[in-house]
Structure formats: C-alpha cells, structure tokens
C-alpha positions in Angstrom: 118.7 25.0 51.5 120.8 22.0 52.5 124.7 22.4 52.9 127.2 19.7 52.6 129.5 18.9 55.5 132.5 20.5 53.7 130.6 23.7 53.1 129.4 23.9 56.7 133.0 23.6 57.9 134.2 26.4 55.6 131.4 28.7 56.8 132.4 28.0 60.5 136.0 29.1 59.8 134.9 32.3 58.1 132.7 33.2 61.1 135.4 32.6 63.6 137.8 34.8 61.6 135.2 37.7 61.6 134.9 37.5 65.4 138.6 37.5 66.1 139.9 40.8 67.6 143.3 42.2 66.6 146.1 41.7 69.0 147.0 44.7 71.3 150.3 45.2 69.5 148.7 45.3 66.1 147.2 48.8 66.6 148.0 50.8 63.4 150.7 53.5 63.8 148.2 56.2 62.8 146.0 55.2 65.8 148.7 55.4 68.4 148.9 58.3 70.7 151.8 60.8 70.2 153.4 59.6 73.5 153.5 56.0 72.2 154.9 57.0 68.8 157.5 59.3 70.3 158.9 56.5 72.3 159.3 54.2 69.3 160.7 56.7 66.8 163.7 58.9 66.5 163.5 62.3 68.2 161.3 64.8 66.3 163.6 67.1 64.2 164.1 70.6 65.4 162.7 73.5 63.3 164.9 76.3 61.8 164.8 78.5 64.9 165.7 75.8 67.4 168.4 74.5 65.0 170.0 78.0 64.8 169.9 78.4 68.5 171.6 75.1 69.2 174.2 75.9 66.5 175.2 79.2 68.0 174.8 78.0 71.6 172.9 81.0 72.8 169.3 82.3 72.8 168.6 85.8 71.6 165.9 87.2 73.7 164.3 90.7 73.1 163.5 92.6 76.3 162.6 96.0 77.6 165.4 98.6 77.6 164.9 99.2 81.3 161.7 98.6 83.3 162.2 98.0 87.0 160.9 94.6 88.1 160.6 93.3 84.5 163.8 93.8 82.6 166.8 95.9 83.8 170.5 95.7 84.6 171.8 95.7 88.1 174.9 97.5 89.4 177.1 94.7 88.0 175.5 94.9 84.6 173.6 91.6 85.0 170.1 91.5 83.5 167.3 90.9 86.0 163.6 90.9 86.2 160.3 89.0 85.6 160.6 88.8 81.8 164.4 88.2 82.0 163.8 85.1 84.2 161.5 83.6 81.6 164.2 84.1 79.0 166.7 82.3 81.3 164.2 79.4 81.8 163.8 79.0 78.1 167.6 78.9 77.6 167.8 76.3 80.3 165.1 74.2 78.6 166.7 74.4 75.2 170.5 74.6 75.9 170.7 73.3 79.5 172.1 76.6 80.7 170.0 79.5 82.0 172.9 81.9 81.3 173.2 81.0 77.6 171.2 84.1 76.7 172.0 87.3 74.8 169.6 89.9 76.0 168.6 92.5 73.3 167.1 95.7 74.8 164.4 97.1 72.4 162.0 100.0 72.4 158.3 99.6 71.7 158.9 100.7 68.1 161.9 98.4 67.6 160.6 95.2 69.2 158.4 93.6 66.5 160.7 94.6 63.5 163.6 93.0 65.4 161.6 89.8 65.7 160.5 89.9 62.1 164.1 90.5 60.8 165.5 87.6 62.9 167.6 89.7 65.2 166.0 87.9 68.1 164.5 84.4 68.5 161.8 85.4 70.9 160.4 88.7 72.2 159.7 88.6 75.9 158.9 92.3 76.5 155.6 93.7 77.9 153.8 93.2 74.5 150.0 92.9 74.4 148.4 90.0 72.5 146.1 91.6 70.0 144.3 90.5 66.8 146.2 92.9 64.6 149.6 91.8 65.8 148.9 88.1 65.4 146.4 87.9 62.5 147.5 91.1 60.7 151.2 91.4 61.3 151.9 87.7 61.3 153.3 87.0 64.7 152.5 84.1 67.1 151.9 84.7 70.8 153.0 81.6 72.6 151.0 82.3 75.8 150.3 84.9 78.5 152.7 85.3 81.4 151.2 88.5 82.8 147.6 89.9 82.7 147.8 93.6 82.9 145.6 96.7 82.2 146.3 100.3 81.3 145.9 103.0 84.0 147.0 106.5 84.9 149.6 107.8 87.3 149.0 111.3 88.8 150.3 113.5 91.6 148.4 113.2 94.8 148.4 117.0 95.1 145.8 117.1 92.2 143.4 115.3 94.5 141.9 113.2 91.7 139.7 110.1 92.4 139.2 109.0 88.8 140.6 109.4 85.3 137.2 110.9 84.3 138.4 114.1 86.1 141.3 114.6 83.6 139.3 117.0 81.5 141.8 119.2 79.6 144.8 117.4 81.1 148.1 116.8 79.5 148.8 113.1 79.5 152.2 111.6 78.8 152.2 108.5 76.6 154.8 106.6 74.6 154.7 106.2 70.9 154.7 102.9 69.0 152.3 101.0 71.3 148.6 100.4 71.9 148.7 102.8 74.9 147.9 106.0 72.8 145.0 104.2 71.1 143.5 103.0 74.4 143.7 106.5 75.9 142.0 107.9 72.8 139.2 105.4 73.1 138.7 106.0 76.8 138.5 109.7 76.6 136.6 109.9 73.3 133.9 107.5 74.5 133.3 109.7 77.6 133.4 113.0 75.7 136.6 114.1 77.6 139.0 116.4 75.9 142.7 115.8 76.7 146.1 116.7 75.2 148.4 113.7 74.5 152.1 114.4 75.1 153.7 111.7 72.9 157.2 110.7 73.8 159.5 108.3 71.8 159.6 105.6 74.6 158.5 104.8 78.1 161.6 106.1 79.7 161.2 109.6 78.2 157.5 109.6 79.0 158.3 108.9 82.7 161.0 111.6 82.7 158.5 114.1 81.2 156.0 113.3 83.8 158.6 113.7 86.6 159.5 117.2 85.4 155.8 118.1 85.2 155.6 118.4 81.4 152.3 116.6 81.8 149.6 116.2 84.4 149.3 112.4 84.1 151.2 109.4 82.8 149.4 106.5 81.2 150.8 103.0 80.6 150.2 99.5 81.8 149.7 99.4 85.5 152.7 97.3 86.1 154.8 99.9 84.2 153.3 102.7 86.3 154.2 100.8 89.5 157.7 100.5 88.2 157.8 104.1 87.2 156.5 105.3 90.6 159.2 103.3 92.4 161.9 105.3 90.6 160.5 108.7 91.4 162.2 110.9 94.0 159.1 110.7 96.3 157.0 107.7 95.3 154.4 108.4 98.1 153.5 111.7 96.4 152.1 109.8 93.4 149.0 107.6 93.0 147.7 105.1 90.4 144.1 105.9 89.8 141.6 103.0 90.2 140.5 103.2 86.5 141.6 100.2 84.4 140.9 101.2 80.8 142.0 98.2 78.8 142.9 94.5 78.9 146.6 93.9 78.3 147.5 90.2 78.1 151.3 90.2 77.9 153.4 87.3 76.8 156.2 85.9 74.6 156.1 86.4 70.8 157.7 84.4 68.0 157.7 84.6 64.2 155.0 82.8 62.2 156.0 79.8 60.2 158.0 77.8 62.8 155.3 76.0 64.8 157.9 73.7 66.4 159.7 76.7 68.0 156.3 78.3 69.1 155.6 75.0 70.8 158.9 75.0 72.7 158.3 78.6 74.0 154.6 77.8 74.8 155.4 74.6 76.8 158.3 76.1 78.6 156.1 78.9 79.9 153.4 76.3 80.7 155.9 74.1 82.6 156.7 77.0 85.0 153.0 77.7 85.6 152.2 74.0 86.1 155.2 73.6 88.5 153.7 76.1 90.8 150.3 74.4 90.7 151.9 71.0 91.5 154.2 72.4 94.3 157.4 71.9 92.3 160.0 74.5 93.4 163.5 75.4 92.4 164.8 73.7 95.5 162.6 70.6 95.4 162.5 69.9 91.6 165.4 67.5 91.4 164.3 65.5 94.4 160.7 65.3 93.2 161.9 64.1 89.8 163.5 61.1 91.6 161.0 60.4 94.3 157.5 61.8 93.5 154.8 59.2 92.9 152.4 61.8 91.3 152.2 60.9 87.6 151.6 64.6 86.8 154.8 65.6 88.5 156.7 62.7 86.9 155.5 63.6 83.4 156.4 67.3 83.9 159.9 66.5 85.2 160.7 63.9 82.6 160.6 60.8 84.9 157.8 59.3 82.8 156.9 59.5 79.1 158.7 60.9 76.1 157.5 64.5 76.2 160.9 66.1 75.6 161.1 64.3 72.3 157.9 65.9 71.1 159.7 69.3 71.4 163.0 68.1 70.0 164.4 68.7 73.5 166.1 66.6 76.2 163.8 64.5 78.5 164.5 66.8 81.5 163.9 70.1 79.6 161.2 71.3 82.1 163.3 70.2 85.1 166.2 72.3 83.9 164.0 75.3 83.4 162.5 75.1 86.9 165.9 74.5 88.5 167.3 77.5 86.7 164.6 80.1 87.7 162.0 78.5 90.0 158.3 78.1 89.2 156.0 80.9 88.0 155.2 82.0 91.6 158.8 82.1 92.6 159.6 84.3 89.5 156.7 86.6 90.3 157.4 87.0 94.0 161.0 87.9 93.8 160.8 90.3 90.8 157.5 92.1 91.1 155.6 90.6 94.1 156.0 90.8 97.9 159.8 90.2 97.8 160.4 93.1 95.5 160.2 96.9 95.6 157.1 96.9 93.4 155.1 94.6 95.8 152.4 93.9 93.2 149.5 91.7 94.3 148.9 88.5 92.3 145.4 89.6 91.3 144.5 88.2 87.9 148.0 86.5 87.9 147.1 84.2 90.7 146.7 80.5 89.9 143.2 79.4 88.8 142.7 77.4 92.0 144.0 80.0 94.4 141.7 81.9 96.8 140.9 84.4 95.4 141.3 82.8 92.0 143.2 84.3 89.1 143.6 83.5 85.4 146.9 81.6 85.5 146.2 78.0 84.4 148.7 75.2 83.6 147.9 73.1 80.6 148.3 69.3 81.2 151.5 67.5 80.2 150.3 64.1 79.1 
C-alpha cells in the first residue's frame, strides 16, 4: 500500500510520541515511595491515642507493681527498671521529655483490663505475646523487648537437679497469668503429680515461697532472678535448668489505633537499632551532626522524613536514645552486668553478636 507524504509524516510523529519516556518528575503520586510523599505533604495526622497523649502532656504507662530490675521505686520514690526505661524512651519520642510519664502499677489480673478500659496508653509489663491475647482478646503487641522462659526456683537444701524431681511438690504460682497453665502442661505431659499453691500476685507467691509454704516457686526466669535477689540468703536458692515455656515479653496497645501501635513499635526498634549501629546515649547528638553512615543519619533524623510518618518530630528517635540510651545500655544497667541481677544477654543479645541472640533491628528507610 502506497502512503502519501502527509500520511507518512503523521505516522512518524505518532511513533516518536510512543517512544517518549515520561520525565522523572512526572511519576504518579501513587507510585512514589512513602519517604518521597512524606516530604511533600503535610505531617501525617496523629491517631486518637497519640492525640490524647499530646493534649494531656503525659504518657500513661502500665508497669509491674514491683519487680526488681524491671519496674520498682527507689528510696526516693522514683520509678526505675528495664521496662520503666522503655516507657521513658517512648515519652521522650512522643513528648520530648522522658520524665513526662505517669507510671501505673498493675497486677497480672489488672493489666489487660486497664489497657482495654483506656486507663493506660501502653502496657510495658512482663506480658507474654500469645495468640489468645492478640487474636482472641483484641490487643496488639508492638514488639518483643525481652525473650524469657518459665522456670523453677528451689532451695539448694532439696538437692534437686531438675524440675522432673518435683513429684508431689507444692509449687507457688501467681493467678491471672499463663504461668499456671504452663506448669500444668509441663507436669501433666510427664505424668508428674504436683500441688499448685495459687497466690493473687507475684509478690505474694514470692512471700509464700520464702516462708516455706511451698517447695518451689515458678515464674519467668527473669522474675525468679529478681525474687532470689530479695531473699534473705540468695545463695541458698537455685533456679533449676529446666525452661518449660517460651515467653516473648513486650509492649501491648489497644487494637484499632494502628498509628499508635506503629509509634510504640518503632520507638522500641530505634533503641535496638541504635545499639547495632553503635549509637549511645553519650554519642547520639554528635553522631546526628557528624555521622556519614546513611543508616545512622536516617535513624537520628538527619536525613529523610521518617518522623512525619509517625506524626512525630524529625528527631523523635534521637530524643528517645538521649533519654535512656540504646537497648544494650538499658539492659546492662537494669538487669545485666551493672545490676544486682547480673543476667546474661543470652537470647536477648543482638542477632550479629557472638554468640548470637534474637534481638534484631528493623531498617529505618
């Protein structure tokens, strides 16, 4: 078929148009990365929980009533401990002040109802992440800040080498937790008869064990270490080597406010990532100015718009780290080698440590 000169010219123009690529700045907004969109738009609005916290100027954080190393008050009435420091870091990230926290001491039975009823914004109290609590009861676990397991505390005078030797023993256990269920599973699966001595809370279970109302005390191993440190003669008591459960402990929030869950999750993650990247309480501010590592610069707010994604200031993570230190610093001074508990990192070591643990920082990018 023969084309006229005009038709050939028109065809050439159509072909050139088909080959032309869109200009770099013509990328549709739906195809842009969140970091690009956040830099061009207004700050993402806060959810109801974050809005309420900012309005009152204080974070309500649910903690243990008194567990040495994790949450307790010192001689001056100031709250201290591993979980307490995470509450302070969260307050610093959200409000710019690590002291802008109201600590709410809660028993095992009170903790989840208090969160459901809105009496607290976040529960940071040794609470195990289980399917029934999240999928069944409707709570959201924002991460794991301590990998634990259940064990048994006994008197050395009993000369026991394993929990399998507790046939017929009286075992103190607190009510309102998974601890009783774990103990039942352990003994029943091995055909071992035992007598549970159920107490209203962990403190009364410890007291009952101390006055010899039971032969053994079962709880998370971290809680047993704390309990042993408070006994009159700690050296007369031993934690048996048996670990009868997996207890991933971490912060809990209400379902239905994903924005607040993200704030809690990424504040915890920032402290973990800071340790991995060598960012400490003392060096954080200087590294925010001088570091050339893009991972550090993103974490500390020197690059990107990651604070806006959480409806927080650009330096939210920097403020959290300066307030309490990184994950390793929090661990060491409260429950590690700089504390009376002297717990080994174990599973709570960083993923790239030697030996490796389960603590793993998610990327900020």
